[in-house]
Structure formats: C-alpha cells, structure tokens
C-alpha positions in Angstrom: -23.4 -68.5 -20.4 -27.1 -69.6 -20.8 -26.3 -73.0 -19.3 -24.7 -71.3 -16.2 -27.8 -69.1 -15.8 -30.0 -72.2 -16.0 -27.9 -74.0 -13.4 -28.0 -70.9 -11.1 -31.8 -70.8 -11.4 -32.1 -74.5 -10.7 -29.7 -74.8 -7.8 -30.5 -71.5 -5.9 -33.9 -71.3 -4.3 -35.8 -68.1 -3.7 -34.9 -68.0 0.0 -31.2 -68.3 -0.8 -31.5 -65.5 -3.4 -33.1 -63.2 -0.7 -30.3 -64.0 1.7 -27.7 -63.1 -0.9 -29.4 -59.8 -1.7 -29.7 -58.9 2.0 -26.0 -59.6 2.6 -25.1 -57.5 -0.5 -27.2 -54.6 0.8 -25.6 -54.8 4.2 -22.1 -54.9 2.7 -23.0 -51.8 0.5 -24.3 -50.0 3.6 -21.1 -50.6 5.6 -19.0 -49.6 2.6 -20.8 -46.3 2.3 -20.6 -45.7 6.1 -16.8 -46.4 5.9 -16.4 -43.9 3.1 -18.3 -41.2 5.0 -16.2 -41.8 8.1 -13.0 -41.7 6.1 -14.1 -38.4 4.4 -14.9 -36.9 7.8 -11.5 -38.0 9.2 -9.8 -36.6 6.2 -11.5 -33.2 6.7 -10.6 -33.1 10.4 -7.0 -34.0 9.7 -6.8 -31.4 6.9 -8.4 -28.8 9.3 -5.7 -29.4 12.0 -2.8 -28.8 9.6 -3.9 -25.3 8.5 -3.9 -22.0 10.4 -7.1 -20.6 12.0 -7.6 -17.0 11.0 -9.9 -14.1 12.0 -11.3 -12.1 9.1 -13.1 -8.8 8.5 -14.5 -7.1 5.5 -13.3 -3.7 4.2 -15.4 -0.6 4.6 -15.5 3.0 3.7 -16.0 6.3 5.4 -13.9 8.6 7.6 -11.4 8.0 10.4 -12.1 9.2 13.9 -9.4 10.6 16.2 -9.6 11.3 19.9 -6.7 13.1 21.6 -6.7 13.3 25.4 -4.7 16.2 26.8 -3.5 16.6 30.4 -3.2 20.3 31.0 -3.9 23.1 33.5 -5.6 26.4 33.8 -3.5 29.6 33.5 -4.5 33.0 34.6 -4.8 35.6 31.8 -1.4 36.7 30.6 0.5 37.4 27.5 -0.4 35.2 24.6 1.4 35.1 21.3 -0.6 35.4 18.1 1.2 34.0 15.0 0.5 34.7 11.4 1.6 33.6 7.9 5.4 33.9 7.5 6.9 36.0 4.7 3.9 38.2 4.1 3.9 41.9 3.5 1.8 44.0 5.9 -0.2 46.7 4.1 -2.5 47.8 7.0 -2.3 47.5 10.8 -5.3 49.2 12.4 -4.1 48.5 16.0 -1.1 49.4 18.1 0.4 48.5 21.4 -1.9 49.4 24.3 -5.1 49.0 22.2 -7.9 46.7 23.5 -9.2 44.3 20.9 -12.2 42.0 20.9 -12.1 38.5 19.7 -12.4 38.6 15.9 -11.1 42.1 15.5 -8.7 42.8 12.6 -5.0 43.0 13.8 -3.4 43.5 10.4 -4.0 43.0 6.7 -1.6 41.3 4.3 -0.9 42.2 0.7 -3.0 39.7 -1.2 -1.0 39.8 -4.5 2.0 38.0 -3.0 -0.4 35.5 -1.4 -1.9 34.8 -4.8 1.5 34.4 -6.3 2.7 32.2 -3.4 -0.5 30.1 -3.8 0.1 29.6 -7.5 3.8 28.8 -6.9 2.9 26.3 -4.2 0.3 24.6 -6.4 2.9 24.4 -9.2 5.4 22.9 -6.9 2.8 20.4 -5.6 2.1 19.2 -9.1 5.8 18.7 -9.8 6.4 17.0 -6.5 3.5 14.6 -7.1 5.0 13.7 -10.5 8.3 13.0 -8.8 6.6 11.0 -6.1 4.9 8.8 -8.7 8.1 8.3 -10.5 9.9 7.3 -7.3 7.2 4.8 -6.5 7.4 3.3 -10.0 11.2 3.0 -9.8 11.0 1.4 -6.4 8.4 -1.1 -7.7 10.6 -1.8 -10.7 13.6 -2.6 -8.4 11.4 -4.9 -6.3 10.2 -6.8 -9.4 13.8 -7.1 -10.7 15.0 -8.5 -7.4 12.1 -11.0 -7.3 13.0 -12.1 -10.9 16.6 -12.5 -10.0 15.7 -14.6 -6.9 13.4 -16.8 -9.0 16.1 -17.4 -11.6 18.7 -18.3 -9.0 16.3 -20.9 -7.5 15.6 -22.3 -10.9 19.4 -22.5 -11.7 20.0 -24.1 -8.3 17.4 -26.8 -9.0 19.0 -27.6 -12.4 22.5 -27.7 -10.9 21.4 -30.0 -8.0 19.6 -32.3 -10.4 22.8 -32.6 -12.5 24.9 -33.2 -9.4 22.5 -35.9 -8.3 22.8 -37.6 -11.7 26.6 -37.5 -11.5 26.5 -39.1 -8.1 24.1 -41.8 -9.3 26.3 -42.6 -12.3 29.5 -42.7 -10.1 27.7 -45.0 -7.7 26.7 -47.4 -10.5 30.2 -47.4 -11.9 31.6 -48.2 -8.4 29.1 -51.1 -8.0 30.0 -52.5 -11.4 33.7 -52.4 -10.6 33.0 -54.2 -7.3 30.9 -56.8 -9.1 33.7 -57.4 -11.6 36.2 -58.0 -8.8 33.7 -60.4 -7.1 33.1 -62.3 -10.2 36.9 -62.6 -11.0 37.5 -63.9 -7.4 34.7 -66.4 -7.5 34.8 -67.8 -11.0 38.4 -67.7 -12.1 40.2 -71.1 -12.0 43.2 -71.3 -9.6 45.7 -72.1 -12.3 45.0 -68.9 -14.2 44.2 -66.7 -11.1 46.6 -63.7 -11.1 47.3 -61.2 -8.3 48.2 -58.7 -10.9 44.8 -58.9 -12.5 43.2 -58.7 -9.1 45.2 -55.6 -8.3 44.0 -54.0 -11.5 40.4 -54.6 -10.4 41.2 -53.1 -7.0 42.7 -50.0 -8.7 39.6 -49.6 -10.8 37.5 -49.7 -7.6 39.7 -47.1 -6.0 39.3 -44.8 -9.0 35.5 -45.3 -9.0 35.4 -44.5 -5.2 37.4 -41.3 -5.8 35.0 -40.4 -8.7 32.1 -40.9 -6.3 33.7 -38.7 -3.6 34.4 -36.0 -6.2 30.7 -36.1 -7.4 29.5 -35.8 -3.8 31.9 -32.9 -3.2 30.7 -31.3 -6.4 27.2 -31.4 -5.1 28.2 -29.8 -1.8 30.0 -27.1 -3.7 26.8 -26.4 -5.7 24.8 -26.2 -2.5 27.2 -23.8 -0.9 27.5 -21.6 -4.0 23.8 -21.3 -4.5 23.2 -20.7 -0.8 25.4 -17.6 -1.1 23.6 -16.6 -4.3 20.2 -17.0 -2.7 21.3 -15.0 0.3 22.6 -12.2 -2.0 19.4 -12.1 -4.0 17.2 -11.8 -0.9 19.2 -8.9 0.6 17.1 -5.8 1.2 17.4 -3.1 -1.5 19.6 -0.1 -0.6 17.8 2.5 1.4 16.2 5.2 -0.8 14.6 8.1 1.0 13.5 9.9 -2.2 9.9 8.5 -2.0 9.5 9.6 1.7 11.1 12.9 0.9 8.7 13.7 -1.9 5.8 12.6 0.2 6.9 14.9 3.0 7.3 17.8 0.5 3.8 17.1 -0.9 2.2 17.1 2.6 3.9 20.4 3.5 2.9 22.0 0.2 -0.7 20.8 0.7 -0.8 22.3 4.2 0.7 25.5 2.8 -1.9 25.7 0.1 -4.7 25.2 2.6 -3.3 28.0 4.8 -3.0 30.4 1.9 -6.5 29.6 0.7 -7.9 30.2 4.2 -6.0 33.5 4.3 -7.5 34.6 1.0 -11.0 33.7 2.2 -10.4 36.2 5.1 -9.3 38.9 2.5 -5.8 38.7 3.9 -6.9 39.7 7.4 -5.3 38.3 10.6 -8.0 38.2 13.3 -7.6 38.3 17.0 -8.3 35.0 18.6 -9.2 36.5 22.0 -10.2 39.7 23.7 -7.4 41.6 25.4 -4.9 44.4 25.3 -2.0 44.4 22.9 1.2 44.3 25.0 3.7 44.1 22.2 4.0 43.6 18.5 6.6 42.6 16.0 4.6 43.6 12.9 4.7 46.9 11.1 3.2 48.3 7.8 5.6 47.8 5.0 7.5 45.0 6.8 7.4 41.3 6.0 6.4 38.9 8.7 8.5 36.0 10.1 7.9 32.9 12.1 7.8 34.7 15.4 4.6 35.8 17.1 3.3 39.0 15.6 1.3 40.2 18.6 1.2 39.5 22.3 -2.2 39.9 24.0 -3.2 39.9 27.6 -6.9 39.3 28.6 -6.2 40.6 32.1 -8.7 38.4 33.8 -9.8 35.4 31.6 -8.5 31.9 32.3 -7.2 29.7 29.6 -6.5 26.0 29.2 -2.9 25.1 28.2 -1.5 21.7 27.4 1.6 20.2 25.7 0.7 18.3 22.5 2.9 15.7 20.9 4.0 16.5 17.4 2.2 13.6 15.9 -1.1 14.8 17.3 -0.4 18.5 16.6 -0.2 17.7 12.9 -3.9 16.9 12.9 -5.0 19.7 15.2 -5.8 23.2 13.8 -6.7 26.5 15.3 -10.5 26.6 15.5 -11.0 23.0 16.4 -13.4 22.2 19.2 -12.0 21.1 22.6 -13.9 19.6 25.5 -12.4 20.4 28.9 -13.3 18.8 32.2 -12.3 20.1 35.6 -11.8 17.9 38.7 -15.0 17.5 40.6 -17.2 18.6 37.7 -19.1 16.2 35.5 -20.0 18.6 32.8 -17.5 19.5 30.1 -16.8 23.0 28.8 -16.7 23.3 25.0 -13.7 25.5 24.1 -12.0 26.4 20.8 -8.3 25.9 20.1 -6.9 29.5 19.9 -3.2 28.8 19.2 -0.8 26.0 18.6 2.9 27.0 18.8 6.2 25.0 19.0 7.2 24.2 22.5 10.3 25.8 23.9 10.8 23.1 26.5 10.1 19.8 24.7 11.3 18.6 21.3 8.7 17.7 18.7 5.9 19.1 20.8 3.5 22.0 20.7 1.8 24.3 23.3 -2.0 24.4 22.8 -4.1 27.2 24.2 -7.9 27.4 24.4 -9.7 30.3 26.1 -12.5 29.7 28.6 -15.8 31.5 27.9 -16.9 31.3 31.6 -15.1 31.9 34.9 -14.6 28.3 36.1 -11.7 26.9 38.0 -8.7 28.4 39.5 -5.2 29.3 38.1 -2.9 26.3 38.4 -5.7 23.8 38.5 -5.3 20.6 36.5 -7.8 19.8 33.7 -8.2 17.2 31.0 -9.1 18.1 27.4 -10.4 15.9 24.7 -10.3 16.8 21.0 -12.4 14.6 18.6 -11.6 14.9 14.9 -13.0 13.3 11.8 -10.9 12.8 8.6 -12.1 13.1 5.1 -14.1 10.2 3.6 -12.1 7.4 2.2 -13.2 4.7 -0.3 -11.5 1.9 1.5 -10.9 1.3 5.2 -9.3 -1.8 6.7 -8.5 -2.7 10.3 -5.0 -1.8 11.5 -4.5 -5.5 12.4 -4.9 -6.5 8.7 -1.8 -4.5 7.6 1.4 -6.5 7.1 4.8 -5.6 5.8 7.7 -7.4 4.2 10.1 -4.7 5.2 9.6 -2.6 2.1 5.9 -2.8 1.1 2.7 -2.8 3.1 0.1 -5.4 2.1 -2.9 -7.3 3.3 -3.9 -11.0 2.9 -7.3 -11.8 1.5 -9.2 -15.1 1.5 -10.1 -16.9 -1.7 -12.6 -19.7 -1.8 -12.4 -22.8 -4.1 -14.2 -26.1 -4.3 -12.0 -29.2 -3.8 -12.6 -32.9 -3.3 -12.6 -32.3 0.5 -15.1 -29.5 0.2 -14.7 -25.7 0.3 -11.0 -24.7 0.6 -9.8 -21.2 1.7 -6.4 -19.9 0.4 -4.7 -16.6 0.9 -3.5 -14.1 -1.7 -1.6 -10.8 -1.3 -2.8 -7.3 -2.1 -0.1 -4.5 -1.9 -1.4 -1.3 -0.4 -0.3 2.3 0.4 -1.6 3.6 3.7 -3.2 7.1 3.1 -4.1 7.7 6.8 -4.8 5.8 10.0 -5.9 5.9 13.6 -5.5 3.4 16.4 -7.9 0.9 14.9 -8.4 1.6 11.2 -6.4 2.5 8.1 -7.3 4.1 4.8 -5.6 2.5 1.8 -5.2 3.4 -1.8 -6.8 0.3 -3.4 -10.4 -0.4 -4.1 -11.6 -3.6 -2.4 -14.8 -5.6 -2.7 -17.0 -5.0 0.4 -17.7 -8.8 0.5 -14.0 -9.7 0.6 -12.6 -11.3 3.7 -9.3 -10.0 4.8 -7.2 -11.5 7.5 -6.9 -9.6 10.8 -5.4 -12.3 13.0 -4.2 -15.9 12.9 -2.9 -18.8 15.0 0.4 -18.9 13.2 2.6 -17.0 10.7 0.9 -16.7 7.3 2.2 -16.4 3.7 0.6 -15.9 0.4 -0.9 -19.2 -0.9 -1.4 -20.7 2.5 -4.6 -22.7 3.2 -6.5 -21.4 6.2 -9.6 -22.1 8.3 -12.0 -19.2 9.0 -12.5 -18.5 12.7 -14.7 -15.9 14.5 
C-alpha cells in the first residue's frame, strides 16, 4: 500500500490532483441536486394520490336559532288560553263576562298534586335515563360483536385462500413432473424397448394430475364463494331497535314536563292571563281537573295580533314568552312582540298556531307580516360544524387529522371519533365528547374518506 501511495504521489502532479478534486466536487453537487429533485417529485406524486380536505377546529358555546314565520294580522277575537293538563282547580277569581288585564290571575291550581307530579316525573326521568344508558351500551356491544365476527371471517378467508393457493401450486408441480416424465420417456427410451402401454400409463398419470389441478382450482372458487356469502352476512345491518330512540323521546318529554311543573310552582300554581280582554267562555271550574283543551277564551275587542303556522320541529324550541320581531310591508322598523300562545293546528299535521299580541295599533286586519324568532341554546362544551358529522348508518362520527413525521415529511392521517349529537342548528352541532380545541376535524374533502386514509390539508 505504501508503494502505491508513493507511485501516486510521483505520477500525479498538483495540477492533476486539483482537476480530480474539482470533478469529484462537481459530481457530488449533481448527485445532491438529483436527490433533491427526486425527493420533490416523490412528494408531489404522493400529494396527488391522497384526498384534499378542509378542516376546522371544535369550539364551545351556545347554538343560535332563527325562525322566520310568514303570518298575518288578525283583528281581536276569541283566543284560547291553555293550562297544565290534569290539575285540580282550587280557586277561580274570574268568570265569563269579566274583563281581565294581561297578567291577571285566571285560576289557581292545587299545588300538592303539582309537587307529587313533579317528584313522580323526576323519578321516571331517572329510571328512563338508566334504561337509555343500558340501551346505548347494549347497542354498542352488538356493534362490537358484529365487528369482531367480520374480522374473524376475513382472517379465516385469508387462511383458506392461502391453503387453496398452496394446493393449486402443488397440483401444478405434480402435473409438470408427470409431463416431464412422459417427455423423458419419449426422448430417451430406445426403440427396441419402447412400449405404447408404458406411454399410455404416463398419459393416464398426466390426465389424473390435470383433474387434480382442476379440482384444486374449483376448491379455491368454492372457498371464494363461501366466504363472499359469509362476509356479506357479517356486514348486514343489525336488526332495527327503536328502544334507544323511545327512551330518548321519553326522557325529552319528561324533561319538558318537569320544566313546566317547576315554572308553575314558581307562579304559586297560578294561571295568568296572556292578554287584556273579556272572558267569553271557560271550560274550567273549581273542584274540576283540567284537560288538554283551552281553559279560557278571551277577546280583546280591538287589539290586533300576529298569527302564523309553525312547523312542529320549530315549535319544539319555541315557548310562550319568547320574543318575536314582526315586520310589516312598507315599514323598516320591526315591532318587538311576545309569544302569547302556541297551540296544535287544526288544519295542518305536525304544526302549531302561534299568536303574539301587538302593543301598538299598526297595520290592518288581514295584512301579511313576517316574524322572526331568535333563540339561544344552553352552553355546550363541544361544538362542531354540521359538515363534520358523518354516519355509517348506525353511529354518528367525525374524522380528525393526526400528524406524523415520515421520510417524505409531515404526513396527515385520519382517525374516527364516535359522537352523539346533543343538539344542532343549520350550521353547528353540539356533541357529547370533549375535543381538543387545537384538533383539526374534517369538514369537506375531494373524495370519499375512511378512517386511516392519508390526506392533504386544504383551506
């Protein structure tokens, strides 16, 4: 080695050494440039194969609702006043023909049954909530069991197909060996000992091997068909079970009933007049229990009122006492009214008739008007855009973005979070899970997404 170094030092001049170093540096530069270009091309190619998604971060707060009502003005006439159904009337300081002012006492309920009914409703609500939780757990267990069965079927299918492929491979090799035996016999056997009988035995062996191969191939087809049916059966939707929805409906009704009873107790069991007017008729009497019909009919004799038909889905959120902005044609300023009554419609299914009394003389009977009710829900810990909600047919869920560092740089993948929707409006939904405020959840994409997919973040 020392002799080679001495020869190198003697034979290569300083100028030649410089040229070698220059060429080496140039080669290294072009190699680095090629690596950079290849890396960029790899990133571009990777980016073109994954979906582009829009994301948003979860928030908290309340949901806002705005209901626009197309109605009309009605001249003062009989207006029904409803109360709590099934209550015993102990006092009724008014009678037919009396003039009452807005806020006057029309009747007083016996508060003891109200307290008892409130306690009973609270007890029923607790029981219903326990049943609701049990129904949710049972449904979740069934989903997990179905998922486990599906996974096992896929694993068994993989094993069966692998065994079928092995059988085909062995049958193919046996056939090739039998064909090779025949070829060797035909080529290398001397004419004087060549026998057609022996050749026939080789041909019979080949035929047997061919049938064995066909049987192995048919066996694989049978495996594929069998497991196709098993997979289809394992992925079938679970039988419908309305118990969860039924318990949720019962819980909602009981919650509303408790709120109504508590509000009634706060008024000391008094039913107050929502307007000023004369009592034209009554279905209430001391010592009698109330029903679902209107207890009183009042006529204001001169005041106008705004009336509109409200869809049942909106009426569920509107309550007597809510504020209502009404605008008349040709007027820019809106009148602030108060919802006085909300009763089932006699003409339309799943609809209610809303009435709000006007404080000032404005407009004419029969004139059209537009009302707007703006409501705010309770505060929720987690709000997500409506566009982020997805469903697999049974369960609502959202897809969130997870970052990880790879050889090609920062990679974004999706993971699933199951949610229950507590409440929603047209743009946002309140969900029952706590989410990190810095989390990115998918609100839109350029293609269909699934859990585990790689994505690119868009605007």
